[in-house]
C-alpha positions as MATLAB code, in Angstrom:
seq = 'MKRFKTDYPGVFFREAKRVGSKGVDRVYYVVFKKDGKVIEAKAGSQHRNDMTPAKAALKRAALIEGKAETPAEKREAERAAKDAEKNRWTIAKIWDQYCESFPENKALRHEQGKFDRYIRDAIGGKEPADLLPLDVDRIRLSLQKAGKKTMAARVIELLRRTINHGVKRGLIPALPFKIEVPKLNNQTTEDLTSEQLARLIDALNGDVDQVAANVMRLALYTGMRRGEIFKLKWSDIDFDRGFISLKDPKGGKDQTIPLSEKAKRIFSDIKKTDDFIFPGRIQGSHLNDCRKSFNRIAKAAQLPKGFRPLHGLRHVYASMLASSGQVDMYTLQRLLTHKSPLMTQRYAHLRDDTMKRASDVAGDIIDNISNLQKRKSENAE';
ca = [
     -31.909   -7.635   49.427;
     -33.260  -10.721   50.805;
     -33.555  -14.048   49.162;
     -36.307  -16.265   48.773;
     -36.162  -19.788   47.739;
     -38.340  -21.886   45.084;
     -39.017  -25.589   44.533;
     -36.314  -25.373   41.948;
     -32.691  -26.311   43.215;
     -30.354  -23.414   42.437;
     -33.099  -20.706   41.591;
     -34.203  -18.361   43.785;
     -35.452  -14.534   43.793;
     -35.428  -11.278   45.104;
     -38.399   -8.521   45.555;
     -38.048   -5.646   43.484;
     -39.956   -2.196   43.061;
     -42.371   -2.532   39.897;
     -40.688   -0.344   37.252;
     -43.537    1.371   35.748;
     -46.774    0.216   38.141;
     -47.381   -0.098   41.363;
     -46.490   -3.010   43.367;
     -43.553   -5.523   43.681;
     -41.333   -7.512   41.370;
     -39.914  -10.422   41.812;
     -36.316  -10.751   39.999;
     -35.459  -14.322   39.528;
     -31.400  -15.763   39.801;
     -29.843  -18.711   39.116;
     -26.697  -20.327   41.314;
     -24.500  -22.945   39.983;
     -20.926  -23.781   39.794;
     -18.506  -23.881   36.793;
     -15.190  -24.565   36.630;
     -14.939  -24.858   40.282;
     -16.750  -21.262   40.741;
     -19.694  -20.202   42.334;
     -21.477  -18.113   39.912;
     -24.632  -16.278   40.682;
     -26.665  -14.463   37.262;
     -29.744  -12.721   36.731;
     -31.960  -14.688   35.175;
     -35.537  -12.232   34.311;
     -38.582  -10.591   35.767;
     -41.451  -11.723   36.803;
     -43.260   -9.074   35.055;
     -40.791   -7.729   32.742;
     -39.552  -10.503   31.352;
     -42.218  -12.734   32.219;
     -40.216  -15.476   33.879;
     -40.985  -18.270   36.156;
     -39.183  -20.626   38.466;
     -39.860  -23.189   36.027;
     -38.011  -21.079   33.174;
     -35.177  -19.844   35.774;
     -34.152  -23.930   36.020;
     -34.292  -24.464   32.565;
     -32.103  -21.253   31.750;
     -29.593  -22.433   34.709;
     -29.609  -25.791   33.343;
     -28.143  -24.035   29.757;
     -26.084  -21.817   31.507;
     -24.357  -24.848   32.866;
     -24.028  -27.185   29.634;
     -22.286  -23.618   28.131;
     -25.796  -23.722   25.614;
     -26.158  -20.019   27.182;
     -24.014  -17.356   28.217;
     -24.463  -15.601   31.413;
     -25.000  -11.369   31.360;
     -21.356  -11.157   32.563;
     -20.203  -13.500   29.933;
     -21.683  -11.771   27.202;
     -20.512   -8.145   28.354;
     -17.064   -9.767   27.787;
     -18.045  -11.925   24.687;
     -18.473   -8.413   23.233;
     -15.918   -6.573   24.506;
     -13.485   -9.395   23.443;
     -15.269   -8.484   19.835;
     -14.624   -4.798   19.739;
     -10.829   -5.282   20.753;
     -10.656   -7.938   17.940;
     -12.643   -5.447   15.417;
     -10.237   -2.258   16.751;
      -7.126   -4.260   16.032;
      -8.604   -5.981   12.417;
      -6.882   -4.101    9.842;
      -8.975   -4.643    6.661;
      -8.397   -3.180    3.252;
     -10.341   -0.244    4.089;
      -8.906    0.433    6.952;
      -5.852    0.314    5.840;
      -6.521    2.807    2.873;
      -7.696    5.070    5.407;
      -4.392    4.891    7.204;
      -2.483    5.038    4.254;
      -4.181    8.852    3.452;
      -4.084    9.808    7.357;
      -0.188    8.589    6.597;
       0.334   11.432    4.051;
      -2.105   14.169    4.436;
       0.374   16.226    2.275;
      -0.236   14.343   -0.765;
      -3.122   16.391   -2.445;
      -3.524   13.368   -5.120;
      -5.129   10.574   -3.041;
      -7.680   13.002   -2.677;
      -8.475   12.343   -6.513;
      -7.864    8.432   -5.831;
     -10.743    8.506   -2.818;
     -13.673    8.366   -4.992;
     -12.681    5.380   -6.855;
     -11.793    3.633   -3.647;
     -14.659    4.134   -1.914;
     -17.030    3.198   -5.165;
     -15.301    0.247   -6.640;
     -13.208   -1.186   -2.824;
     -14.661   -0.141   -0.094;
     -18.424   -1.481   -0.755;
     -17.311   -4.438   -2.873;
     -14.562   -5.666   -0.501;
     -13.350   -3.485    1.877;
     -14.428   -5.343    5.185;
     -12.452   -7.682    4.186;
      -9.286   -8.520    6.117;
      -6.293   -9.114    3.354;
      -5.598  -12.618    4.514;
      -8.992  -13.162    2.925;
      -8.435  -11.817   -0.300;
      -9.017  -14.221   -3.231;
      -7.404  -13.932   -6.478;
     -11.239  -13.904   -7.435;
     -12.184  -10.899   -5.803;
      -9.655   -8.849   -7.499;
     -10.895  -10.339  -11.083;
     -14.213   -9.904  -10.209;
     -13.603   -5.866   -9.723;
     -11.254   -5.800  -12.967;
     -13.950   -7.970  -15.328;
     -17.121   -5.483  -13.993;
     -15.053   -2.366  -14.739;
     -14.132   -3.948  -18.075;
     -16.815   -5.347  -19.008;
     -18.301   -2.017  -18.681;
     -15.797   -0.482  -21.139;
     -13.886    1.130  -18.399;
     -10.475   -1.026  -19.271;
      -8.177    2.623  -18.318;
     -10.452    2.507  -14.730;
      -9.525   -1.423  -14.113;
      -6.331   -0.943  -14.457;
      -6.395    2.474  -12.455;
      -8.650    0.467   -9.353;
      -6.539   -2.591   -9.032;
      -3.397   -0.690   -9.126;
      -4.806    1.390   -5.989;
      -5.708   -2.202   -4.368;
      -2.087   -2.833   -4.701;
      -1.080   -0.156   -3.513;
      -2.900   -0.198   -0.575;
      -1.958   -3.647    0.251;
       1.598   -2.891    0.069;
       1.110   -0.208    2.032;
      -0.009   -2.397    4.575;
       2.593   -4.829    4.371;
       5.315   -2.104    4.648;
       3.984   -0.535    7.835;
       3.423   -4.147    9.272;
       0.160   -4.095    9.723;
      -0.465   -7.300    7.710;
       1.736  -10.172    6.448;
       2.438   -9.978    2.313;
      -0.222  -11.501    0.131;
       0.219  -15.026   -0.913;
      -0.412  -14.393   -4.598;
       0.355  -11.443   -6.796;
      -1.982   -8.705   -7.558;
      -1.691   -8.065  -11.306;
      -2.561   -5.209  -13.086;
      -4.228   -4.882  -16.431;
      -1.453   -3.610  -18.932;
      -2.734   -0.670  -20.858;
      -1.927    0.451  -24.106;
      -2.481    4.208  -23.448;
       0.647    5.556  -25.166;
      -1.646    7.439  -27.926;
      -0.699   10.579  -28.914;
      -3.230   12.730  -30.545;
      -1.808   15.452  -33.112;
      -3.734   17.876  -35.885;
      -2.503   18.903  -38.956;
      -2.291   22.218  -40.041;
      -5.151   22.137  -41.861;
      -7.041   20.795  -39.121;
      -5.706   23.312  -36.572;
      -6.376   26.322  -38.840;
     -10.333   24.794  -39.214;
     -10.201   24.733  -35.408;
      -9.317   28.160  -34.732;
     -12.040   29.420  -37.501;
     -14.431   27.049  -35.413;
     -13.664   28.363  -31.986;
     -13.493   31.932  -33.253;
     -16.937   31.553  -34.763;
     -18.629   29.542  -31.840;
     -21.322   31.345  -29.581;
     -20.374   29.552  -26.574;
     -16.774   31.577  -26.157;
     -16.608   30.732  -22.526;
     -15.777   26.688  -24.123;
     -14.041   28.083  -26.873;
     -11.174   29.883  -24.088;
     -11.347   26.990  -22.494;
     -10.065   25.088  -25.605;
      -8.119   27.944  -26.366;
      -6.110   27.333  -22.866;
      -5.744   24.020  -23.035;
      -4.294   24.637  -26.902;
      -1.574   27.289  -25.981;
      -0.763   26.023  -22.782;
      -1.411   22.271  -22.037;
      -2.992   22.770  -18.883;
      -5.034   19.464  -18.134;
      -8.882   20.054  -17.718;
      -9.602   19.966  -14.027;
      -6.544   22.665  -13.579;
      -8.471   25.303  -16.557;
     -11.818   24.811  -14.656;
     -10.452   25.366  -11.361;
      -8.283   28.675  -11.948;
      -9.029   31.779  -10.042;
      -8.003   35.125  -11.122;
      -5.818   35.004   -8.339;
      -3.659   32.298  -10.162;
      -2.524   34.461  -12.615;
       0.514   36.564  -12.094;
       0.752   38.912  -15.169;
       3.672   40.705  -13.641;
       5.737   37.838  -13.593;
       4.502   36.158  -15.831;
       3.198   33.287  -14.156;
       0.181   30.600  -13.713;
       0.172   28.739  -10.616;
      -1.663   25.447  -10.543;
      -3.100   24.548   -6.988;
      -3.924   20.950   -6.556;
      -3.351   19.599   -9.933;
      -3.301   15.660  -10.797;
       0.332   15.108   -9.785;
      -0.701   16.834   -6.075;
       1.804   19.002   -5.612;
       1.316   22.687   -6.546;
       2.875   23.475  -10.122;
       3.945   27.169  -11.637;
       4.139   27.346  -15.596;
       4.979   30.218  -17.613;
       1.896   32.640  -18.854;
       2.548   32.901  -22.394;
       1.294   35.790  -24.647;
      -1.476   34.131  -26.280;
      -3.017   33.037  -22.730;
      -1.987   36.347  -21.340;
      -4.440   37.448  -24.080;
      -7.007   35.058  -23.392;
      -7.371   35.849  -19.770;
      -7.442   39.572  -20.911;
     -10.252   39.276  -23.023;
     -12.410   37.106  -20.396;
     -14.395   39.294  -18.130;
     -14.069   39.493  -14.472;
     -17.222   38.677  -12.753;
     -15.779   35.635  -10.161;
     -13.269   34.653   -8.079;
     -13.136   31.787  -10.565;
     -11.749   32.726  -13.962;
     -14.707   30.152  -15.508;
     -17.483   30.198  -12.666;
     -20.151   27.569  -12.330;
     -23.840   28.571  -12.167;
     -23.904   28.343   -8.462;
     -22.130   31.295   -6.488;
     -18.804   30.290   -5.757;
     -18.426   27.299   -7.500;
     -16.394   26.788  -11.105;
     -17.259   25.497  -14.198;
     -17.459   21.733  -14.408;
     -17.940   20.718  -17.991;
     -19.116   22.410  -21.516;
     -18.917   19.132  -23.154;
     -22.033   19.768  -25.948;
     -19.962   23.082  -26.796;
     -16.980   21.121  -27.269;
     -18.456   18.386  -29.633;
     -20.011   21.204  -31.615;
     -16.809   22.923  -32.130;
     -14.869   19.979  -32.914;
     -17.633   18.612  -35.365;
     -17.682   22.464  -36.922;
     -13.285   21.915  -37.064;
     -13.785   18.337  -38.482;
     -11.556   16.835  -36.337;
     -11.327   12.855  -36.564;
     -13.412   10.874  -35.023;
     -12.445    9.792  -31.186;
     -10.282   13.399  -30.832;
     -10.891   14.490  -26.998;
     -11.323   18.026  -27.415;
      -9.658   19.146  -24.350;
      -7.189   16.160  -23.224;
      -6.454   15.817  -27.221;
      -5.278   19.827  -27.347;
      -3.062   18.842  -24.569;
      -1.328   16.515  -26.765;
      -0.965   18.495  -29.665;
       0.488   20.939  -27.142;
       3.223   18.563  -26.459;
       3.428   17.506  -30.015;
       4.232   21.137  -31.449;
       6.668   21.174  -28.706;
       8.552   18.311  -29.238;
       8.329   18.820  -33.019;
       9.755   22.022  -33.203;
      13.200   20.716  -32.070;
      13.342   23.771  -29.670;
      12.562   22.389  -26.870;
      14.216   19.346  -24.816;
      12.380   16.872  -22.992;
      13.229   18.270  -19.366;
      11.553   21.706  -20.270;
       8.706   19.636  -22.111;
       8.319   17.687  -19.175;
       8.163   20.854  -16.671;
       6.061   22.380  -19.020;
       2.966   19.375  -19.024;
       3.559   19.052  -15.002;
       4.876   15.416  -15.301;
       5.956   13.864  -12.446;
       8.008   11.502  -14.323;
       9.796   11.685  -17.634;
       8.329    8.519  -18.455;
       5.111   10.184  -19.101;
       7.010   12.615  -21.210;
       8.759   10.485  -23.230;
       6.055    9.345  -25.657;
       6.707   12.427  -27.287;
      10.598   11.926  -27.877;
      10.201   10.076  -31.044;
       8.676   13.523  -32.260;
      12.017   15.437  -31.491;
      14.107   12.527  -32.863;
      12.307   13.010  -36.124;
      12.968   16.940  -36.174;
      17.017   15.968  -35.247;
      17.423   13.800  -37.974;
      15.817   16.201  -40.434;
      18.109   18.979  -39.043;
      21.341   16.652  -39.269;
      20.228   16.126  -42.639;
      20.695   19.801  -43.460;
      24.884   19.448  -43.425;
      24.496   16.917  -46.418;
      22.325   18.990  -48.229;
      24.516   22.170  -48.027;
      27.767   19.615  -48.984;
      25.156   18.231  -51.954;
      24.810   21.836  -53.240;
      28.422   22.440  -53.137;
      29.297   19.844  -54.960;
      26.776   20.264  -57.887;
      27.435   24.107  -58.197;
      31.174   22.668  -58.496;
      30.643   20.268  -61.014;
      28.136   22.903  -62.914;
      31.114   24.951  -62.567;
      33.576   22.792  -64.118;
      31.076   21.636  -66.915;
      30.954   24.864  -68.154;
      34.573   25.795  -68.199;
      35.044   23.095  -70.369;
];
């Protein structure tokens, strides 16, 4: 295309067909030298950009002084920024990569909500190198002030695990500080006395909501977690072999636990209306909560204040087995589907007490024999 000179050095225009209208449009260009290289750049068009030779000359001066960029330089800068972003390992990106690396780990799906809610929006866009102890403290304190001490510990542990994954994979350098996870005193073992258990059974039998009552009965007789009970399907119950399959449990790996006679009777009394044993209101969904009914039953049974109707019954189940002296810790761990024996260890003292009582039996027998012989001797005299 033909060049047309202007009165301004290094500024010329070409004529082009006007876009969206009849006539001709002048498209202005500037020419200058930079680092010994001749550069030609488009300044703008007469009608579309309201460009004039004088404005083009000012733009040329800005380009020479480095105060502006040519379209080619802008494109290159944008491309470089995209490449840098692609290679930028943010906390959120490391977490996503962590989840992709372990697709078989179902537990990560349960952690996703916590990460998205408490980490991704707050600091997920940061690179670990930009992370400060203050950032971690803010997350911890906001949760603790809201009364979510357990959640605070779990979220900070999730952040630490994410960072550790990035370091192990060589994606990022180690942090210059240690992420401290708040310590929890969560070893509370809830238990019920025989009188409280008797009242609970009466309350379960007399409540109008037998769906909620059956959920609580299963927690008491199997030790299953709340989510595991709610998600149960009829296909998970093997009545012939006597097993319950736990799909996608808290620990991540599918498990099977024995189907006790009590649990078998509970299932037998439930009418089958859906794939889920405890169906929800929406077709194809499962029950999510019966909090009002749980609390009503707990109140009727006069259970201790703060006793958790479902998780507390899981503790009761474990405590009964441990204190019976008939179940070893490994078997109890398997029944509770604990990944680590450390989680089951909280019930060890109950078993130890039973063992101590059992060991005293020998002494009692010997004392009885001695007393009997002493009485015989006294009578003989």
